[in-house]
N, C-alpha and C positions, 0 to 999 in steps of 0.2 A: 196357049193354055199350058200352065205348068204341069209337068209330070211329077210323080213321086219317085223316090229311090227306095230300094229294098235290099237287105243283105241276103245274098243267094248262096254264099259259101264262106266257111271259116277255116282257118288253119293256124297252127302254132309249131314252134320248135324250141328246144332247149339244148344247150351244150351238154356234153357228157359229164364233165367233172362236177361232183357234188361236194359242197363245203358245208359240213354239219356244225352245229353249235359246239359239239365236242372238239372238233378241229379248231374252232375259234378259241377255245379254252387254252390251247397251246400257243396262241398268238397274242392275245390281250387278256387283261384281267377281267374275266367274265365267267359266267356259268350257263349251262343249258337252262336251268330253272329261271335264272334272272332274265335271259333273253325271251323265253316263252311267256313269262308273266307279263312283260312290258310290251311285247310286240306280237306274240303269237307265232313267231318264226321258228322253225325247227331246222331248216336247211335251205340252201340256195345253190343255184348252178353258176359255174364260173367258166367263161370262155377260155379255150386253150390258147397257148402262146401263138400269136399270129392269126387267131380266129377273130374276124371282124364283125361289126354290126350287120353289114350286108351279107356276110357268110351265114349268119343266123337267119336273116330275112328270106333268103332264097328258098329253103325248104318250107318255111311257113307259107310263103306266097304260093308255091306250087301246090301245097295241100289245099289251100283255099280255092285255087283255080280248079283243081280236080273236083272238089266238093261242089263247086258251082257248075261244072261241066263246060268250062270255057277254055279255049286255046289262046296261046300268046297273041295271035293276030287279032283277037277280039278285044283285047284290052286297049282302051283309047285314053286312059288317064291313070297316072300313078301319083299318089300323095303319100309321102313317107314321113312319119312322125318319129323323131329321135332327138336325144340330147348328146349322143356320142357318135357323131358321124365318122366314117372311115378316114376322111380327109377333108381339107377345106373346100375343094371343088375338084371334079364335078360332085354334085350333091348325091346323096344316097339313092334318091329316086332314079337318077340317070344311071348310076352304077348297077342298080337292081334291074333296070330296064335292059341293059346290055346282057346281064347274066341270064335273063329269062328269054332272050331272043325276041324282045318286043321292039318294034321300030317306029320312030317318028310320031310319038304322041307326047303331050305334056307330061313331064316327070319332074317333081320337085319335092323338097323337104320342108317340113314345118317343125319349128322348135318352140315348144311351150312347156319344157321339162316334163313332169309326169302327166300333164294334161295333153301332151302332144297328139296322142291318138284321137282324143275327143275333138280337138281342133281339126285334125286331118279329116276325120269323118264328116265334120260339119262342112268343110270346104268341098269335099267330093260330092256330098249330098246336093249342094247348091249347083255344082256343074251339071249334074244330072237333071235337077229340076228345071234348069234353064235350057235344057236340050243341048248343052255343049259337050256332053259325054254320054255314052250309052253303056259303057262297061268299065267301071273304075276299080282299081286295086288300091286298097288302103292298108298301110303297114304301121305297126308300132314295134320298134326294135331297139335294143340297147345292149351295150357292153359297159355297164356302169362300173364293173370291177376295175376298169382302166383308170377311173378317177376316184377310187376309194383309197383313203389313207388307212392301211391295214394296222397301223399302230393306234388309231383313234377309236376307242371302244364305242363311242356314241354313234358313229356312222358305219364302222366295219361290220357290225352285226346285222345291218338292215338290207343291204343291196345285193342284187344278183343280176344275171344276164338272161336274155331270152328274146323271142320274137313272136308276134301274133299278126294275123292278116285277115281281112275280109274282102269279098268281092261284092260290089253294088251294081245293080241293074235297074232300069226304069220299071215302074209298076203303076197300075191303075189306081191302087189304094196305097195309103201311106204305110211305108215300112219304117223309114226314119221320119217320125212324126214331128219332132222339134228338137233343136239343139240350142244350148244356152252357154255362152262363153263369157268369162270374166278374167280380168287381170288387175292387180293393184301393185304398181311398182313402188309404192311407198314402203312396202315390206321387202324390198329387193335384198336387203342385207341379212335376212333371216335364213335363207337357203340359197346357196350360190356356189359356183366354182370360179375363182378369181382371175383366171388367166385367159388369154385369147390372142389371135394373130395381131390385132390392132393394139391391144393393151400391152402385149409382150409376155415373155416367159422368163422372168427374172428369178434367180436363185434366192432362197431365204437364208437366214443366218447359218443354217446347217449345210448350205450348199445344195439343197434340194429344190427342184422346180415345184412350187406349191399348186400343182394342177389337181387339187382334191376338192371333194364336196365338203362344204362347211355348213353346219346346220345348228340353229338355236332350237333344239328339240321341243322344249316346253312351250315356247311361244308359237312355233309352227303347229303343234298339236291343238292348241286352243283355237287358233284362227281356222284351222282345217275343220274342226268340229262345227264351229259357228257358220263358216261359209258353205259347207256341204249341207247343213241343215237348212240354210236359207235357199239354196238352189233346189232342194227338194220341193219347198213351198212354191218357188218360182215356176218350176216345171209343171207341177200339178195345176197351179192357177192358170197358166198359159193355155192349158188344154181342158180346163173345166172338169178335172178329175178328182175323185176322192182317193185317199191313200190306199184304200182297199182294192182299187182297180189294178194295182201293180202286182204282176205275178212273180217277178224276179227282180232282185237288186243285184247288179253286177258292178261292184265298186273297184276303184283303184286299190290294189293290194299293198298298202303301205304299213298298216298297223291294225291289229285285230280290234283294238279299243276304238279307233276311229270308225271302223266298219260297223262295230256294234252300236256306236252312237248314231250313225246314219240309219241303221235298221230300226232303232228305237224311235227315231223321228218319224219313220214311216209306219210305226206300230206293226212291224213285220217280224215274224219269227225268223230266227237265224237259219231255220230249215229252208227258207225261201231266198237265202243269200248264197251266191256262189263264192266260196272262199278257197283260195289257193295259196294264201300268204305263207302257210306253214311249210309248204314244199318249195316255194319259189322265192320267198322274200319279196322285197320291193324291186320290181323290174321296170319301174318308171313307165315310159310310153308303151311298153310291151304288156303291162299287167292286165289291162282291161280286155284287149283282144284275146290274150291267152286264156283268161278266165271264161270269156264268152265261148271260146272254142271248147274248153273243158266241159262246160255245161251242155253244149250242143252234142258233143261226141259221146258223152255218157248217158244221153237220153233225158236228162232233166229238163232242158229247154226244148220246147216243142213248137212247131209252127202255129202261129196265132197267139203265142204268149206275149204279154205286154211287159217290157223290160226297161228298167231304168239303169243306164250306164252313168257313172260319175267318176271324176278324178280331181286331184288337187296336187299342185307342185310348185317348184321354184318360180319366182316372178314377182309376187306370188300369182299363180294362175289357178283357175278351177273351171270346171265345165261339166255339163250333163248332156245326155242324149236319151230321149224317150223313143223307143223303137217297138214296132210290132214285128216279131220275128217271123 
């Protein structure tokens, strides 16, 4: 008999350095007003020199474990969503496992750009449902500042660093009710980072290694709005629910206009949407778990609430998770 999985603890962590829109005015041709109007972002956090994705994940994971009341020896699965791993291998899941003092359980990374946490959550949920795990740690963490071209106004204004985590345990009633994942590689050239160990790291005409995010912003925006609208319908239809059943929308924090479009699709007031994009910017895989943790810790999200998580990222990838908190 299949078990269900449920989120029993959340945690998050941000690096100390704050990069404001005013700071960016000194770096590229932009303005605080221009950035806020188009994205809703006011500031973002930037990892310190030498501070890695796993460095950010460690305190987020510990806070989630503390909230769940679990010790390291209880964790029997780690799924780590990230686009910016510390190194080629071992994977970030293994590195985090060592840092937390967890031994001899499956620990691996999932890379689906900004949708990585939703993908990781879906994987962990299935491990628990099948009885292959009893206590899973799921992470979304990024140091996107490492792959931002700070001279490119179109991307420099968007991205920040951070980490979020949840702990899943088996439950008799559904916590993770359903997950829905999509990828369309046809759009691979709309949002990408063009280098890698196999493809190589070759200098451009200026002698720089072009290990930066490239984005066709207008096209990505249009597809994101359409795809997230469709996945709202898919998620509701799969569970026989009306839009009014959703208590909270916790979206990927990429752009306030995309968030507003998804809320409109749900006919939901923005008062029922957890929004952190103004303070954090787009933290890719970290944004959904960090926003969830913010809602839980400030008391807005309560036990029994029905929540729709969703994300959209390079690939192009997108996904949703309907959860009963």
